[in-house]
N, C-alpha and C positions, 0 to 999 in steps of 0.2 A: 688678557695676556700678562696681568700683574700676579697670577697665582702659578705659573708655570714655572717647574724647576727643571734643570737639564742636568743629568747625570751622565758620568762617563768613569769607567774605570779600567785598570789593566788587565782584568781576568783576576783567577783566583791560584791559589798555590794549591797543587795536589803532591803531597809527598810521595805518593806511589808512582810517580811518573820522573822517568830520567830526566827527560827534556820536556822543557815547557814553551809553549808560544805565549809572551806576556806582549799584549798589545799596549802602545806607548801611550802616555798621556797627552801627546802633541795633536792628535787627530780633530779634537775640539778647535785648537787654534790654526792649525794649518788647512783644515777641510771644511768643517762648519761653519764658521765664521764667514769665510768666503763665499759659501754656498747661500747663507742668509744674505749676505750682500747683493748677490745674483738675483735671488728672488725678489728684491725690493725691500728689505728689511733697512730701516734707517739706524744709524749710530745709536741713538736714544734706546729704540727697542731691543738692540743687542745689549746695551748696557743694562737694561732692565732685566733681560733674562740671565746676565752672568754675573751681575753686580747686585742689583737692586733686591731682586727676589730673593737669592740665596740669603742675603743679611737679613731681610725681613723674616725668612723661615726659621733661622736659627738664632734669631735674637730671644733675649731673655724679657719676658712682658709678664706684668701682673693679669691676670684675666678679672674681668669684673662679673659678678655672680648675677644672672638676671632673674 
């Protein structure tokens, strides 16, 4: 589970459409986290998914040549 990233976005902008349905960024916090708790995920596991994994994925690091 230490390699999983969760992604969410508000959709995309289409300048040719007059009305756009933009999804709010709140679903992750209002729905997904609650569902993970209901499915038995522990607080530490949710923190790994939402904090630790993204921090590692976007960190700058020096790669070692094998």
